[in-house]
C-alpha positions, 0 to 999 in steps of 0.5 A: 519506488513507483509512487509515494503519498506523503503523510504531512501529519508526521513527515512519513509516507506510504510508498508503493515499491516495484513488485519485482524487488519485493519477493513476498508481494508486500510492496506497499509500506509506510515509512517514517521521516528517516525511512524506517519501515513502520508496516507492510500491507499484505495483499488480500490474495497473498502469496502471489499477489501484489499492489499495482496502484496507490492513490489518496482519495481525501482522507482515504488511502486506496490501492489496487492489486494485481488480482483485481481488488480495490482496497482501502488501507488504514494509514496507522497500521496498514490494515486492508478493507476490500472495497470492490473486486474490479475484474 
């Protein structure tokens, strides 16, 4: 695990995993309070892409991808909205 953002409303968290340990590139997951995976976020340029950074910006969860995208992530279901191409 590289980074974790807690979700106090339900005791779960959004977790950024080491991309080298996740063969499909879906290294951003939401887990519940017992550690079960609820969803996996799919990078915008999958396959061959992964998430590199994760941060909470108020009520918005944002992540960067290896391919250069800044995305917002739906906390409830892991859906992505591309905000910006940064490269």
